[in-house]
C-alpha positions as a Markdown table, in Angstrom:
| # | Residue | x | y | z |
|---|---|---|---|---|
| 1 | Met | -10.0 | -19.6 | -1.2 |
| 2 | Ala | -8.5 | -16.9 | 1.0 |
| 3 | Ala | -6.1 | -17.9 | 3.8 |
| 4 | Ser | -7.6 | -17.7 | 7.3 |
| 5 | Ala | -6.1 | -16.0 | 10.3 |
| 6 | Ser | -5.1 | -19.4 | 11.6 |
| 7 | Ser | -3.3 | -20.6 | 8.5 |
| 8 | Ser | 0.4 | -20.7 | 8.3 |
| 9 | Ser | 2.3 | -18.4 | 5.9 |
| 10 | Ser | 3.6 | -21.5 | 4.1 |
| 11 | Ser | 0.0 | -22.2 | 2.9 |
| 12 | Arg | -0.3 | -18.8 | 1.3 |
| 13 | Thr | -0.5 | -18.5 | -2.5 |
| 14 | Tyr | 1.8 | -15.5 | -3.0 |
| 15 | His | 5.1 | -14.5 | -1.4 |
| 16 | Val | 4.6 | -10.8 | -2.1 |
| 17 | Tyr | 1.6 | -8.6 | -2.8 |
| 18 | Leu | 2.4 | -5.2 | -4.5 |
| 19 | Ser | 0.2 | -2.3 | -3.7 |
| 20 | Phe | 0.7 | 0.8 | -5.8 |
| 21 | Gly | -1.2 | 3.4 | -7.8 |
| 22 | Gly | -0.9 | 4.7 | -11.4 |
| 23 | Ala | 0.0 | 3.5 | -14.8 |
| 24 | Asp | 3.3 | 5.4 | -14.7 |
| 25 | Met | 4.3 | 3.4 | -11.7 |
| 26 | Arg | 3.2 | 0.1 | -13.3 |
| 27 | Arg | 5.3 | 0.8 | -16.4 |
| 28 | Gly | 8.4 | 2.0 | -14.5 |
| 29 | Phe | 9.4 | 1.1 | -11.0 |
| 30 | Ile | 6.8 | -1.7 | -10.4 |
| 31 | Ser | 7.6 | -3.5 | -13.6 |
| 32 | His | 11.3 | -3.6 | -12.6 |
| 33 | Leu | 10.5 | -4.6 | -9.1 |
| 34 | Asp | 8.1 | -7.4 | -10.3 |
| 35 | Lys | 10.7 | -8.7 | -12.7 |
| 36 | Ala | 13.5 | -8.7 | -10.1 |
| 37 | Leu | 11.4 | -10.5 | -7.6 |
| 38 | Lys | 10.2 | -13.1 | -10.1 |
| 39 | Gln | 13.8 | -13.7 | -11.3 |
| 40 | Arg | 14.6 | -14.7 | -7.7 |
| 41 | Gly | 11.7 | -17.2 | -7.6 |
| 42 | Ile | 9.4 | -15.0 | -5.6 |
| 43 | His | 5.7 | -15.5 | -6.4 |
| 44 | Val | 4.3 | -12.0 | -6.8 |
| 45 | Phe | 0.6 | -10.9 | -6.9 |
| 46 | Leu | 0.4 | -7.9 | -9.3 |
| 47 | Asp | -3.1 | -6.8 | -10.3 |
| 48 | Glu | -3.0 | -6.7 | -14.1 |
| 49 | Ile | -6.1 | -4.6 | -14.4 |
| 50 | Glu | -5.6 | -0.9 | -15.3 |
| 51 | Ile | -7.7 | 1.0 | -12.8 |
| 52 | Gln | -8.8 | 4.5 | -13.5 |
| 53 | Lys | -9.0 | 7.2 | -10.8 |
| 54 | Gly | -12.3 | 7.0 | -9.0 |
| 55 | Asp | -13.0 | 3.4 | -9.9 |
| 56 | Asp | -14.0 | 0.9 | -7.3 |
| 57 | Ile | -12.5 | -2.6 | -7.1 |
| 58 | Ser | -14.1 | -5.8 | -5.9 |
| 59 | Glu | -13.6 | -5.9 | -2.1 |
| 60 | Glu | -13.8 | -9.7 | -2.1 |
| 61 | Ser | -11.1 | -10.2 | -4.6 |
| 62 | Leu | -9.0 | -7.5 | -2.9 |
| 63 | Val | -9.2 | -9.2 | 0.5 |
| 64 | Gln | -8.6 | -12.6 | -0.9 |
| 65 | Ser | -5.4 | -11.6 | -2.8 |
| 66 | Ile | -4.1 | -9.7 | 0.2 |
| 67 | Glu | -4.8 | -12.5 | 2.6 |
| 68 | Ala | -3.2 | -15.0 | 0.2 |
| 69 | Ser | 0.1 | -13.2 | 0.4 |
| 70 | Gln | 2.9 | -13.6 | 3.0 |
| 71 | Ile | 4.3 | -10.1 | 2.6 |
| 72 | Val | 2.7 | -6.8 | 1.4 |
| 73 | Leu | 4.9 | -4.1 | -0.1 |
| 74 | Val | 3.1 | -0.8 | -0.3 |
| 75 | Ile | 4.8 | 1.5 | -2.7 |
| 76 | Phe | 4.0 | 5.2 | -1.9 |
| 77 | Ser | 4.5 | 7.4 | -4.9 |
| 78 | Pro | 3.5 | 11.1 | -5.0 |
| 79 | Asp | 0.0 | 10.3 | -6.4 |
| 80 | Tyr | -0.8 | 7.2 | -4.3 |
| 81 | Ala | -3.2 | 9.0 | -2.0 |
| 82 | Cys | -5.1 | 10.4 | -5.0 |
| 83 | Trp | -6.4 | 6.9 | -5.9 |
| 84 | Arg | -9.4 | 5.9 | -3.9 |
| 85 | His | -8.8 | 2.2 | -4.6 |
| 86 | Cys | -5.2 | 2.5 | -3.2 |
| 87 | Leu | -6.5 | 4.0 | 0.0 |
| 88 | Asp | -9.3 | 1.3 | 0.3 |
| 89 | Glu | -6.7 | -1.3 | -0.4 |
| 90 | Leu | -4.4 | 0.2 | 2.3 |
| 91 | Val | -7.2 | 0.0 | 4.9 |
| 92 | Lys | -7.6 | -3.7 | 4.1 |
| 93 | Ile | -3.9 | -4.3 | 4.2 |
| 94 | Met | -3.6 | -2.7 | 7.6 |
| 95 | Glu | -6.6 | -4.8 | 8.8 |
| 96 | Cys | -4.9 | -8.0 | 7.6 |
| 97 | Gln | -1.7 | -6.9 | 9.4 |
| 98 | Arg | -3.5 | -6.4 | 12.6 |
| 99 | Ser | -5.7 | -9.5 | 12.4 |
| 100 | Gln | -3.3 | -12.0 | 10.8 |
| 101 | Gly | 0.1 | -10.6 | 11.7 |
| 102 | Gln | 0.9 | -10.1 | 8.0 |
| 103 | Val | 4.3 | -8.6 | 7.2 |
| 104 | Val | 3.7 | -5.1 | 5.7 |
| 105 | Met | 6.5 | -2.9 | 4.5 |
| 106 | Pro | 6.2 | 0.6 | 3.1 |
| 107 | Ile | 8.5 | 1.8 | 0.3 |
| 108 | Phe | 8.6 | 5.5 | -0.2 |
| 109 | Tyr | 9.3 | 6.2 | -3.9 |
| 110 | Gln | 9.8 | 9.8 | -4.8 |
| 111 | Val | 7.9 | 10.9 | -1.7 |
| 112 | His | 9.3 | 11.7 | 1.7 |
| 113 | Pro | 8.0 | 9.5 | 4.5 |
| 114 | Ser | 7.0 | 12.5 | 6.6 |
| 115 | Asp | 4.7 | 13.6 | 3.8 |
| 116 | Val | 2.7 | 10.4 | 4.3 |
| 117 | Phe | 3.0 | 10.5 | 8.1 |
| 118 | His | 1.9 | 14.1 | 8.4 |
| 119 | Gln | -0.3 | 14.0 | 5.3 |
| 120 | Lys | 1.3 | 17.1 | 3.8 |
| 121 | Gly | 2.4 | 18.0 | 0.3 |
| 122 | Lys | 0.6 | 16.0 | -2.4 |
| 123 | Tyr | -0.7 | 13.7 | 0.4 |
| 124 | Gly | -2.3 | 16.6 | 2.2 |
| 125 | Glu | -3.8 | 17.9 | -1.1 |
| 126 | Ala | -5.2 | 14.5 | -1.9 |
| 127 | Met | -6.7 | 14.0 | 1.5 |
| 128 | Glu | -8.2 | 17.5 | 1.4 |
| 129 | Ala | -9.8 | 16.7 | -2.0 |
| 130 | His | -11.2 | 13.5 | -0.5 |
| 131 | Lys | -12.5 | 15.4 | 2.5 |
| 132 | Gln | -14.3 | 17.9 | 0.2 |
| 133 | Arg | -15.8 | 15.1 | -1.8 |
| 134 | Phe | -16.9 | 12.8 | 1.0 |
| 135 | Gly | -17.3 | 15.3 | 3.9 |
| 136 | Ser | -14.9 | 16.2 | 6.7 |
| 137 | Gly | -16.4 | 13.7 | 9.1 |
| 138 | Ser | -16.6 | 10.9 | 6.6 |
| 139 | Asp | -15.8 | 7.5 | 8.1 |
| 140 | Gln | -14.1 | 6.5 | 4.8 |
| 141 | Val | -11.7 | 9.5 | 4.9 |
| 142 | Leu | -11.0 | 8.9 | 8.6 |
| 143 | Arg | -10.2 | 5.2 | 7.9 |
| 144 | Trp | -7.8 | 6.3 | 5.1 |
| 145 | Arg | -6.1 | 8.8 | 7.4 |
| 146 | Glu | -5.7 | 6.3 | 10.1 |
| 147 | Ala | -4.2 | 3.7 | 7.7 |
| 148 | Leu | -1.7 | 6.2 | 6.4 |
| 149 | Leu | -0.6 | 7.1 | 9.9 |
| 150 | Arg | -0.3 | 3.5 | 10.9 |
| 151 | Ile | 1.7 | 2.4 | 7.9 |
| 152 | Ala | 4.0 | 5.5 | 8.0 |
| 153 | Asn | 5.0 | 4.3 | 11.5 |
| 154 | Leu | 6.2 | 0.9 | 10.2 |
| 155 | Pro | 9.8 | 0.4 | 9.3 |
| 156 | Gly | 10.3 | 0.8 | 5.6 |
| 157 | Trp | 12.5 | 1.8 | 2.7 |
| 158 | Tyr | 13.0 | 5.3 | 1.5 |
| 159 | His | 14.1 | 5.3 | -2.2 |
| 160 | Gly | 16.9 | 7.9 | -2.3 |
| 161 | Tyr | 18.5 | 7.1 | 1.0 |
| 162 | Asp | 19.2 | 3.4 | 0.2 |
| 163 | Arg | 18.6 | 2.3 | 3.7 |
| 164 | Leu | 15.9 | 0.8 | 5.9 |
| 165 | Leu | 14.0 | 3.3 | 8.0 |
| 166 | Asp | 13.0 | 2.7 | 11.6 |
| 167 | Ser | 10.3 | 5.4 | 11.3 |
| 168 | Pro | 9.3 | 8.2 | 8.9 |
| 169 | Leu | 10.9 | 10.7 | 11.3 |
| 170 | Ser | 14.3 | 9.0 | 11.4 |
| 171 | Ile | 15.6 | 11.1 | 8.4 |
| 172 | Ser | 15.3 | 14.7 | 7.7 |
């Protein structure tokens, strides 16, 4: 059963939940990160299902696994925003952070944090494609945009600078 808002972090099933998109990420960076965390005794939730672009995932299982984790690492790769399931998952992650005080940390892998924050570059292209598909006033697209803005304002790690960021605008 999923952890409730009143449960302590010690009663959660997973130490870390990994949120990412794409088979390339799964076979590369994510597999190395997952292995390194597990070698240190950290219990990681990693969805083993290969999801195709456009596929929906079970909202119930998504929420349960996110709520059952102490920390959520969101790995932003160049194609993350292309994946509907990633954006849906991000909305749920940010809801859990707000309602349960869950620790959420963005990792910017081969993407500049300001691209996520300002939704430019590949992120801008992806959001424009979603807007075309769902409509410019779509509640779903608006929730995705808000979640991207909120997480981009959290302290995180920018792969390439090897340091923790206070905000996406703290580097040039």
